[in-house]
N, C-alpha and C positions, 0 to 999 in steps of 0.2 A: 504494500500500500504506500502511496506517496504521502509524505509527511508535510502538512501545511506549513510548518516552520521553515521548510526548505524554500527559500525565496530568492536565492542568488544564482545568476547565470552569467556566462561570458563566452566570448569567442576567443580562442587562443590560436596563435600562429606566429610565423616569423618570416617576413614582416607582417604587421597587422594593422598599421595606421590607416590603410586604404579600405578596410573592411566596412561594408554597409550593414552588417548583421545587427549592430545595436539599434539602428534606425528601423530596420525591418521588424525585429522582435519587440522593440518598444511600442511600435504602432499596433502590433497584434495584441499585446497584453493590455493596452489601453482600451481597445474594443471589447476585450473579454472582461474588463473590470478587475484585473489582477494587479496588485501592487507589488510587482516583482522588479528586481534590479537586473539589468543586463549590460555588461561592460565588455571591454576588449583588453587583452593583455598579451604582450609580446613574450612568447615562451619558445625557446629553442628546443630542438629535438633532444639534445643532451640533457636539458633541464626538465624535461616533461615529467618523468616519473617522480622526481622530487617535488615539483610543483603540485602534482596530483595528490600525493600523500599529505601535503600541507593544507588541504582544504578541510574545513570543519563542517559540522552538521547543518550549517545554514545554506550549503550549496545544493542546488537542485540538478544542475546539468551544465554541460559544456558543448559548444559547437567547435569543431576542429577544422582548420584549414592547413595549407602547406606550411611546414613539412611534417605535420603531426598525425596524419591519418593512420600510418603504419604503427606508430607508437601507441595510439589509442586502441588500435586493434589488439595489440599485445597486452594492454592493460585491462581489457574488458573481461568481466567474469562470465558474461553471456553475450551472444552475438545473434543478430537476426540473420536470415538466410542471405540477404544481399551482402552483408558484411562478410559472412563466411566465404562467399564466392569470390569476392574481390580482395580480401585481405586488407580492407580499408574501412575505417570508422570515422565518420564526420560528426557523430552525435554520441555523447555519453550521458546517460541518465544515471544520476548518482543517488543511490538508495542505501538503506542500512545494511543490505546484504552485498553491497559492492557496486561497481560500475557496469552498466549494461550498454553494449555497443550496437549502433545502427549505422547503416549507410543510406542516407536519403538522397544522395546525388542521382542514383538510378531512377528513383521515382520522380525526381525533378526533370530528368531528361524525357521520360515517358510522357509526363503530363504536358511538358512544353511542346512536344511533337503533336500530341493529341489536340492541343489548342490550335494547331495549324491544320487540323483535319486529317492528320496522318495517324491512323489507328491500326494499320498493318503494314509490315515491311517484308519483302522477300530477299532482295539483294541490297547490300549497303556497303559503305566505305567509311573507315575511320582514318583521319589524318593525324598522325602522331601515335606514339606507342608508350606514352608515359602512364602515370597513375590514373588520370581521368579516362584514358582509353579503355581501361578495364571496366569502369562503370558504364561507359558508352556501349561496350560489347554486351554486357548483361542486359542493358536497357533494350538494345536492338533484338536480342534473343527473346525478351519478353513480348516484343511486338511481332514476333513470328519470323524473324530473319533466319534464313537457312544457309546463306553464304555472305561472308563479310571479308572484305579486303582491307588490310592495314597498310597504308602508305606511310613509310617511315624512312628517315634518313639513315638509320642503322637497322637493316632488315633482321639482324640477329636479335634485336630487342623484341621482335614479334613472337619469339618462341613461347614465352609464358601465355600469350594470348591465344596461340594455337591450341595449347593444352586446355585452357579454360573453355574455348569454343567446343572442343571435343567433349568435354564434360557436360555441355549444354546441348549437344546434338547439332552444333553449328560448324560448318566448314569455314575455317579461317585461313586466308592466304596472305602472304607478304608481297608487297610491291615496292619497287624503288620509288622514292619520293620524286625523283627527277625523270620518271618514265615519260617517253614522248606521247603516249596515249594510254587511256584506261578503259576498262570495260564499263558499260553503262550500269548504273545502280539507281535505286529508288531514292535513297537518302545518303547524304554525307554528313558525318559529325566531325567537326574540326576541334581538336583538343590542344592545339598549339597555344603558347602564350601570345597575348595580343600584339606584342612587339616583335614576334619572331620574323626574321627575314625570309621571304619566299619570292623566288624569281618569278617574273611575270609569266614566262613560258610554262613553268610548272603549275602555277596557279590556274592559268587558262586551260591547260590540259585536264586538270581536275574538274574545273567548272563545266567543261563541255560534256562530260559524262557523269556528272555528279548528282543529278536529280535535285532534290530539295536540300539546302544547306542549313544545318544548325551549327553555328559557331558558338562555342560555350563562353567566349569572351564577352564581358559586359562593360569593359573599359577599352581604351585604345581602339575606338571604333571610327571608321570601318577598318577591319583587318585587311591584309593583302588578299586573303581568300574571299572575303565578302566583296571586295572591289572586283575580283575576277568574276564572281557570280553576277554582279551588276553588269559587267561588260557583256556577259553571255546572255543577259536578259533572262536569268534563271531565278527561281524563288529562293529566298533565304530569310533567316531570322538570327538575332543575336542571343546572348545567353541570359538576358533578363528574365525570361520565362522560367528557365531552369533554376535560376537563383531564387525566384519567388516561391516556386513550388517545392523545392527542397527545404526552404525555410518553413513553409506551412507544415510540412511533415515533421520538422523538428519541434514546432510548437505543439503539434498533436502529442508527440512523445513527452514533452515536458509537462503538458497539462494532464494527460490521462495515463501515461506509461505505455500507450498502445499506438503504433503508427497507423493502424487501420481504422481507428475510431475518429470520425470527422469531428471538427470543432463545432460548438454552437454558433450558428450564423457564420459558417466558414466563408461564404461569399463576401460578407462585409469585412471579415478579417483580411482576406486576400486583397480586396479593394484598398483598404487602408495601408497595407504593406506596399502595394504597387505605388500609391501616391507618395509614400514616404521615400521610397528609393528613387523615384523620378525627380523629386524635389531636392534630393541629396546633392 
């Protein structure tokens, strides 16, 4: 059972000053009438375990961003299925029996694509092979993808994603980031940092066969890939929807302990969060 006295929350990461999570969560708890504190704190991966042990009984939970999702995974007493699959935790619910880990990034990707009318995917591409690519792969599998290509600068980095795909019944193939052409897909999810350099030729080749683009970046806009999709007159969206929806799932967890349980008047909560982040 969640203890009412647990009223403190925060987002941890390194760096962290850019995080919009305090505005998002503050807006949500205002609509819900909850007098909770939500702050940000710079915590390095090396200091994570010590910082976590230092929290007292007033703490309800943590949001985790780069580079702490692996450390949070290792610290969790229990894990939801999405966290188990990815080895990444972006949400810790702190209770008397320990820290309980969740991955809400996957749900954020799925909901963001559904907002764009994409409810099913067969063939997809992920650009980048880092931590976010793992969540993107699971999200695409949940939407029905049977074949996913990973375009990466280092094809050897794709091996863990191939293994994950096999466990989900999805064929995963590696492709050179600089290939002259690509096979057509329904959806592309770009997981590169917003300021990552991408040559126009590579970006244009990806856009020509990329279907709908979800670029997870919500700063540094437009990215090189988003600009290529615009040149190709192809549909795209940025990462704001993913950011909002993953945060709503975090709020669900902090309120009820259950990621599947909708909030009271969740539509109003989402609207307030969207307004807060747009104004930020």
